[in-house]
C-alpha positions in Angstrom: 34.3 -51.9 -165.6 34.1 -54.5 -162.8 36.6 -56.7 -164.6 39.0 -53.7 -165.0 38.7 -52.8 -161.3 39.4 -56.4 -160.2 42.5 -56.7 -162.4 43.5 -53.2 -161.4 43.1 -54.2 -157.8 45.4 -57.3 -158.1 47.9 -55.0 -159.9 47.8 -52.7 -156.9 48.3 -55.8 -154.7 51.5 -56.5 -156.6 52.6 -52.8 -156.3 52.1 -53.1 -152.5 54.4 -56.1 -152.4 57.1 -54.4 -154.5 56.9 -51.1 -152.6 57.9 -52.7 -149.2 60.0 -55.7 -150.1 63.3 -53.8 -149.6 62.2 -52.4 -146.3 61.0 -55.8 -145.1 64.3 -57.4 -145.9 66.5 -54.4 -145.1 68.1 -55.6 -141.8 69.1 -59.0 -143.2 70.0 -57.6 -146.6 72.4 -55.1 -145.0 73.9 -57.8 -142.8 74.5 -60.0 -145.9 76.4 -57.3 -147.7 78.0 -55.7 -144.6 76.4 -52.3 -145.3 75.0 -49.6 -142.9 71.6 -47.9 -142.8 72.9 -45.0 -145.0 73.5 -47.5 -147.8 70.0 -48.9 -147.2 68.5 -45.4 -147.5 70.5 -44.9 -150.8 69.0 -48.2 -152.1 65.5 -47.0 -151.3 66.4 -43.7 -152.9 67.4 -45.5 -156.1 64.1 -47.4 -156.2 62.0 -44.4 -155.7 64.1 -42.4 -158.2 63.1 -45.0 -160.8 59.5 -44.8 -159.5 59.5 -41.0 -160.1 60.8 -41.4 -163.7 58.2 -44.1 -164.4 55.4 -42.0 -163.2 56.5 -38.9 -165.1 57.0 -40.8 -168.3 53.7 -42.7 -168.1 51.4 -40.0 -169.6 53.5 -39.5 -172.7 54.2 -43.2 -173.1 50.6 -44.2 -172.7 49.6 -41.5 -175.2 52.1 -42.9 -177.7 51.6 -46.6 -177.3 48.3 -47.0 -175.4 47.6 -47.7 -171.7 47.5 -51.5 -172.0 50.9 -51.9 -173.8 52.4 -49.5 -171.3 51.1 -51.6 -168.4 52.4 -54.8 -169.9 55.9 -53.4 -170.5 56.1 -52.0 -167.0 55.1 -55.3 -165.4 57.7 -57.2 -167.4 60.4 -54.7 -166.3 59.3 -55.3 -162.7 59.5 -59.0 -163.2 63.0 -58.8 -164.6 64.2 -56.6 -161.8 62.9 -58.9 -159.1 64.6 -61.9 -160.6 67.9 -60.0 -160.7 67.4 -59.1 -157.0 67.1 -62.8 -156.2 70.6 -63.4 -157.7 72.1 -61.2 -155.0 74.6 -59.5 -157.3 77.3 -57.1 -156.1 75.9 -54.2 -154.0 76.5 -51.5 -156.6 74.3 -53.4 -159.1 71.4 -53.2 -156.6 71.0 -49.5 -157.2 70.3 -50.0 -160.9 68.1 -53.0 -160.3 66.1 -51.0 -157.7 65.7 -48.1 -160.1 64.3 -50.5 -162.8 61.9 -52.1 -160.2 60.7 -48.6 -159.1 60.2 -47.6 -162.8 58.0 -50.6 -163.4 55.7 -50.3 -160.4 55.6 -46.5 -160.6 54.3 -46.7 -164.1 51.7 -49.3 -163.2 50.4 -47.2 -160.3 50.2 -44.0 -162.4 48.4 -45.5 -165.4 45.8 -47.4 -163.4 45.2 -44.4 -161.1 44.6 -42.2 -164.1 42.2 -44.7 -165.7 40.1 -44.8 -162.5 40.1 -41.2 -161.5 39.4 -40.0 -165.0 36.8 -42.7 -165.7 34.8 -43.0 -162.5 32.8 -39.9 -161.7 30.6 -41.2 -158.8 31.8 -42.6 -155.5 35.4 -42.0 -156.7 36.7 -42.1 -153.2 35.2 -45.5 -152.6 36.7 -46.9 -155.8 40.1 -45.5 -155.2 40.0 -46.8 -151.6 39.2 -50.2 -152.9 42.3 -50.2 -155.0 44.3 -49.0 -152.0 42.9 -51.9 -150.0 44.6 -54.2 -152.4 47.8 -52.2 -152.2 47.6 -52.5 -148.4 47.1 -56.2 -148.5 50.2 -56.5 -150.6 52.2 -54.3 -148.3 50.8 -56.3 -145.4 51.6 -59.7 -146.8 55.2 -58.9 -147.8 56.6 -58.3 -144.3 54.8 -61.4 -143.0 56.1 -63.5 -145.9 59.6 -61.9 -145.5 59.6 -62.6 -141.7 58.7 -66.3 -142.3 61.4 -66.7 -145.0 63.9 -65.0 -142.8 63.1 -67.4 -140.0 63.7 -70.3 -142.5 66.9 -68.8 -143.8 65.4 -68.5 -147.3 64.8 -64.7 -147.4 66.2 -64.3 -151.0 63.2 -66.3 -152.3 60.9 -63.3 -151.6 62.0 -61.7 -154.9 61.0 -64.5 -157.3 57.5 -64.5 -155.7 57.0 -60.9 -156.9 58.6 -61.7 -160.2 56.1 -64.5 -160.9 53.2 -62.4 -159.9 54.3 -59.6 -162.2 54.6 -61.9 -165.1 51.1 -63.3 -164.4 49.6 -59.8 -164.2 51.3 -58.8 -167.5 49.7 -61.8 -169.2 46.3 -60.8 -167.8 46.6 -57.3 -169.1 47.8 -58.5 -172.4 45.1 -61.1 -173.0 41.9 -60.2 -171.1 39.2 -58.3 -172.9 37.4 -55.4 -171.2 34.7 -55.0 -173.8 33.8 -51.4 -174.6 36.9 -50.2 -172.6 39.4 -52.0 -174.9 39.5 -49.1 -177.4 40.2 -46.7 -174.5 43.1 -48.9 -173.2 44.6 -49.4 -176.6 44.1 -45.8 -177.9 47.1 -44.0 -179.1 47.4 -40.2 -179.3 49.7 -38.1 -181.4 52.6 -37.1 -179.2 52.5 -33.5 -180.4 48.9 -33.2 -179.5 49.4 -34.8 -176.1 52.4 -32.4 -175.4 50.4 -29.4 -176.4 47.5 -30.4 -174.1 49.9 -30.7 -171.2 51.3 -27.3 -171.7 48.0 -25.5 -171.4 46.1 -27.8 -169.0 46.8 -25.6 -165.9 45.6 -22.1 -165.6 47.9 -19.7 -163.7 45.5 -19.4 -160.8 45.7 -23.2 -160.3 49.5 -23.3 -159.8 49.7 -22.2 -156.1 47.1 -24.8 -155.2 48.9 -27.5 -157.3 52.1 -26.6 -155.5 50.5 -27.2 -152.1 49.2 -30.6 -153.2 52.6 -31.5 -154.5 54.2 -30.6 -151.2 51.4 -32.6 -149.4 52.1 -35.8 -151.4 55.8 -35.3 -151.1 55.5 -35.3 -147.3 52.9 -38.0 -147.1 54.6 -40.7 -149.2 58.0 -39.8 -147.8 56.7 -40.2 -144.2 54.9 -43.4 -145.0 57.8 -45.0 -146.8 60.3 -43.9 -144.1 58.1 -45.5 -141.4 57.5 -48.7 -143.4 61.1 -49.2 -144.5 62.8 -48.4 -141.2 60.2 -49.6 -138.7 61.7 -53.1 -138.4 65.2 -51.6 -137.8 63.7 -49.1 -135.2 62.0 -51.9 -133.4 65.2 -54.0 -133.4 67.0 -51.2 -131.7 64.3 -49.9 -129.3 62.6 -53.2 -128.2 65.5 -55.6 -128.9 63.2 -57.9 -130.9 64.4 -60.6 -133.3 64.5 -59.8 -137.0 61.4 -61.9 -137.8 59.5 -60.3 -134.9 60.5 -56.8 -135.9 59.2 -57.4 -139.4 55.8 -58.1 -137.8 55.6 -54.4 -136.8 55.3 -53.5 -140.5 52.7 -56.2 -140.8 50.6 -54.6 -138.1 50.9 -51.2 -139.8 49.8 -52.5 -143.2 47.0 -54.6 -141.6 45.6 -51.5 -140.0 46.0 -49.6 -143.3 44.0 -52.3 -145.1 41.2 -52.3 -142.5 41.0 -48.5 -142.5 40.7 -48.4 -146.3 37.6 -50.6 -146.2 35.8 -47.7 -144.7 37.8 -44.5 -145.6 36.3 -44.1 -149.1 32.7 -44.3 -147.9 33.4 -41.9 -145.1 35.1 -39.4 -147.4 32.3 -39.7 -150.0 29.7 -39.0 -147.3 31.4 -36.2 -145.3 33.8 -34.6 -147.8 37.2 -35.3 -149.2 38.9 -32.2 -147.7 37.4 -32.8 -144.3 38.7 -36.4 -144.3 42.2 -35.3 -145.4 42.6 -32.7 -142.6 41.2 -34.9 -139.8 43.3 -37.9 -140.8 46.4 -35.8 -141.2 45.9 -34.2 -137.7 45.4 -37.7 -136.1 48.6 -39.0 -137.8 50.6 -36.0 -136.6 49.4 -36.6 -133.0 50.3 -40.3 -133.1 53.8 -39.5 -134.6 54.3 -37.1 -131.7 53.6 -39.9 -129.2 55.6 -42.6 -131.1 59.1 -41.6 -129.7 57.6 -41.4 -126.2 56.2 -45.0 -126.2 57.7 -47.6 -123.9 57.4 -51.3 -124.2 56.2 -53.6 -127.0 52.5 -53.3 -126.3 52.3 -49.5 -126.4 54.5 -49.3 -129.4 52.5 -51.8 -131.4 49.3 -50.1 -130.4 50.6 -46.8 -131.8 51.7 -48.5 -135.0 48.1 -49.9 -135.5 46.6 -46.5 -134.8 49.0 -44.9 -137.2 47.9 -47.3 -139.9 44.3 -46.5 -139.3 44.9 -42.8 -139.3 46.9 -42.8 -142.5 44.9 -45.5 -144.3 42.9 -43.3 -146.7 45.0 -40.2 -147.0 46.7 -41.0 -150.3 43.7 -42.1 -152.3 41.3 -39.5 -150.8 43.8 -36.7 -151.3 44.1 -37.7 -155.0 40.4 -37.4 -155.4 40.4 -34.2 -153.4 43.0 -32.7 -155.7 41.1 -33.8 -158.8 38.0 -32.0 -157.5 39.9 -28.9 -156.6 41.7 -28.8 -160.0 38.9 -29.8 -162.4 39.6 -31.1 -165.9 43.2 -31.9 -165.1 42.8 -35.5 -163.9 45.4 -37.2 -166.1 48.2 -34.8 -165.5 47.3 -34.0 -161.8 47.3 -37.7 -160.9 50.7 -38.3 -162.5 52.2 -35.2 -161.0 51.0 -36.0 -157.5 52.1 -39.6 -157.6 55.4 -38.4 -158.9 55.6 -35.9 -156.0 55.0 -38.8 -153.7 57.8 -40.7 -155.5 60.2 -37.8 -154.8 59.2 -37.8 -151.1 59.5 -41.6 -151.0 63.1 -41.2 -152.4 64.4 -38.3 -150.4 62.8 -38.6 -146.9 63.9 -42.3 -146.4 67.4 -41.2 -147.4 67.2 -38.6 -144.6 65.7 -41.1 -142.2 68.5 -43.6 -143.0 71.1 -41.0 -142.2 69.3 -40.2 -139.0 69.3 -43.9 -138.0 73.1 -44.0 -138.4 73.7 -40.7 -136.5 71.1 -40.6 -133.8 69.5 -44.0 -133.7 65.8 -45.0 -133.5 64.6 -42.3 -131.1 66.1 -39.5 -133.1 64.5 -40.9 -136.2 61.1 -41.2 -134.5 61.2 -37.5 -133.7 62.1 -36.8 -137.3 59.0 -38.6 -138.3 57.0 -36.5 -135.9 58.3 -33.4 -137.6 57.2 -34.8 -141.0 53.8 -35.6 -139.5 53.4 -32.1 -138.1 54.2 -30.5 -141.5 51.8 -32.8 -143.2 49.0 -31.7 -140.8 49.7 -28.0 -141.5 49.5 -28.5 -145.2 46.2 -30.4 -144.8 44.7 -27.5 -142.8 45.8 -25.0 -145.4 44.3 -27.0 -148.2 41.0 -27.4 -146.3 40.9 -23.6 -145.6 41.3 -23.0 -149.3 38.6 -25.4 -150.2 36.2 -23.7 -147.7 36.9 -20.3 -149.2 36.4 -21.6 -152.7 33.1 -23.1 -151.8 31.9 -19.7 -150.4 32.2 -20.4 -146.7 33.1 -17.5 -144.4 35.4 -19.6 -142.3 36.7 -23.2 -142.3 34.6 -25.6 -140.3 34.5 -29.4 -139.8 30.7 -29.4 -139.4 29.3 -28.5 -142.8 29.5 -31.2 -145.5 31.6 -30.2 -148.5 33.5 -32.3 -151.0 
């Protein structure tokens, strides 16, 4: 299990790199092609559309071919897409390449998340947070690397770095033995049986709760990706920083996310998954409300760091929270919620890109505040439902309950 978690962690590091590379390079990429932010939002939409398809297909494909072959195929697709990015083909081709890239890293994330949530029954929050730390390190490293390469005039070489890492991880998954877990990773199920199980896995009483979690993940990932992808551009406009300096804003955000994830799992395991989700969502909403009011580089960067800390554990802990609220549905719930995040990551940055073109950075910052407020409201509703299901007379943040 330790070997699996380490390799899974490095795979999440790769996913973090792939998630944010377009956002990190967006200003210089748009300048190279002579495009506007709406086109940039469309490219991000294409990537996350591919992500959505990869996540939704992953349960059926893993059942048919096995989890290990599915991971290897997805990683090689990601490798190929990044190499094509590096060639700087005509702009129209980038949409297809982005979709293939998203398909690859979306499938990797869904399969590994399913393995961990389904297989780890104790301290699940800590384990998922550990994986998310690796994701955050990748998302942290990419803007810094991109900023350095932009300063050197070699920004296109960001893509081959991810391609080489994807190829290396594919070889690891293909060749490394995980002992007793090998049969599980290579197991194939009859597609008819798998389909039948998916049709009856949710009871009707679970559907309203599942819908709320889907909306929550839609908003969370969409808000996070909107901030991560357009933050450099927003800093360029509001603070008049250089391109390389603006990219460091995303570095600060992901650094804070990585630090927060070192502790979020243990905190959530100790004090309750629902409680962690609602408090973190409320803190993020407040900080998003302050973000368009911030003046000066120091105040803005301080808010970015606080936002990273507040949002650091929401995704992984909310996944565990959902699996506890919807028992015996781990495989399908994990894929559906990650897919919902993919939809949000596709649509909300598209809206944010349009807002950047029409209203500029301040207007887009207020739009993020609206997203954050809606996320907070959903978190409160989910917490209230949890408290009622656990037999409490009223929701409280003082009594421990997972």
